[in-house]
C-alpha positions in Angstrom: 108.7 116.1 72.1 107.3 119.6 72.9 108.0 119.7 76.6 105.8 122.7 77.2 102.9 121.2 75.6 103.2 117.9 77.5 103.6 119.9 80.9 100.6 122.0 80.3 98.6 118.9 79.2 99.8 117.3 82.3 98.7 120.3 84.4 95.1 120.2 82.8 95.1 116.5 83.8 96.0 117.4 87.5 93.2 120.1 87.4 90.5 117.7 86.1 91.6 115.3 88.8 91.3 117.9 91.3 87.8 118.9 90.2 86.9 115.3 90.2 87.8 114.6 93.7 86.5 118.2 94.9 82.9 117.4 93.4 82.6 113.9 94.6 83.5 114.8 98.1 80.4 116.6 98.2 78.3 113.8 97.4 79.2 111.8 100.6 77.4 111.9 103.8 80.1 110.1 105.5 82.6 112.7 106.8 85.6 110.3 106.8 85.0 109.7 103.0 84.1 113.4 102.2 87.6 114.5 104.1 89.4 111.7 102.0 88.3 113.2 98.7 89.0 116.6 99.7 92.8 115.5 100.7 93.1 113.8 97.4 91.8 117.0 95.8 94.7 118.9 97.6 97.3 116.2 96.5 96.2 116.9 92.9 96.5 120.2 93.5 100.0 119.9 94.7 101.0 117.8 91.7 99.8 120.7 89.5 101.9 123.1 91.7 105.0 120.8 90.9 104.4 120.8 87.1 103.9 124.6 87.1 107.2 125.2 88.8 108.9 122.5 86.3 107.1 124.6 83.2 108.2 127.8 84.5 112.0 126.6 85.2 111.7 124.9 81.7 110.4 128.3 79.9 112.9 130.6 82.2 115.8 128.5 81.9 115.4 125.9 79.2 115.9 123.2 81.9 114.0 121.5 84.8 114.4 121.9 88.5 116.0 118.8 89.5 117.8 120.0 92.6 117.8 117.8 95.6 115.7 120.3 97.3 112.8 120.4 94.7 112.9 116.7 94.2 112.9 115.7 98.0 110.5 118.5 99.0 107.9 117.2 96.7 108.5 113.6 97.7 108.4 114.3 101.4 105.1 116.2 100.8 103.0 113.3 99.7 104.9 110.8 101.8 104.2 112.8 104.9 100.7 113.5 103.9 100.0 109.9 103.4 101.5 109.2 106.8 100.1 112.1 108.7 96.6 111.6 107.5 96.6 107.7 107.5 94.8 107.7 104.1 95.0 103.8 103.7 93.2 103.4 107.0 90.8 106.3 106.2 89.7 104.7 103.2 89.4 101.4 104.6 87.3 102.8 107.5 85.0 104.8 105.2 81.7 103.7 103.8 81.7 104.5 100.1 78.2 103.8 98.9 79.0 104.4 95.3 81.3 101.7 93.9 81.2 103.6 90.3 82.9 106.7 92.1 85.6 104.7 93.5 86.3 102.9 90.3 86.3 106.1 88.3 88.9 107.4 90.9 91.0 104.2 90.5 90.8 104.8 86.5 91.8 108.3 86.7 95.0 107.6 88.8 95.8 104.6 86.3 95.4 106.9 83.4 97.6 109.7 85.1 100.3 106.9 85.8 100.2 105.6 82.3 100.5 109.2 80.8 103.7 110.0 83.0 105.2 106.3 82.0 104.6 107.1 78.4 105.9 110.8 78.6 109.1 109.5 80.6 109.6 106.7 77.9 109.4 109.3 75.2 111.3 112.0 76.7 114.7 112.5 75.3 115.8 115.3 78.2 117.0 113.2 81.4 115.5 116.0 83.4 112.1 115.9 82.2 112.2 112.1 82.2 113.1 112.3 85.9 110.1 114.4 86.5 107.6 112.2 84.8 109.2 109.1 86.4 108.5 110.7 89.8 104.9 111.6 88.8 104.5 108.2 87.5 105.3 106.6 90.9 103.1 109.1 92.9 100.1 108.3 90.6 100.8 104.6 90.9 100.5 104.7 94.6 97.1 106.4 94.4 96.2 104.0 91.8 97.0 101.0 94.0 95.0 102.5 97.1 92.0 102.7 95.1 92.4 99.6 93.3 92.8 97.8 96.5 90.0 99.3 98.1 87.7 98.7 95.1 88.7 95.0 95.1 88.0 94.6 98.8 84.6 96.3 98.8 83.5 94.2 95.6 84.5 91.2 97.3 82.5 92.2 100.4 79.4 93.1 98.1 79.6 89.7 96.2 79.6 87.7 99.4 76.5 89.4 101.0 73.4 87.3 100.9 70.7 88.4 98.4 68.2 90.9 99.7 70.8 92.2 102.0 
């Protein structure tokens, strides 16, 4: 496996996710939804920074930064951000008018998760396997968040009386 190439591709995926969330944030009139999508764009950017740090470590030292500090710092960033910004509650309280955007967000996160799971499975180096496994876990959390909300809103929509 060409780890440099895989990391660069993953970085591009995270940049694309960041662009998606940033662009879609501007489409909402609801400030709660706008903030949520802007926050998710920041999280994707943090994933990009994490990958960039791993790529630089690999290119400079031919190994990955698996120090407890590096791995825990990234884990705590996302855990603390989710808790401090109450992402689940924010999404539940928001009024997302376009289910297509929500479904697209879910599919983006699922694609990211599957990419990282496959990369981890194919990796021969234990260090990069740990990096990809951690990223897959983070993306799985985002995927579940969007999927649960999409399902909830779809159920609400399907039980509305015809004509509103």
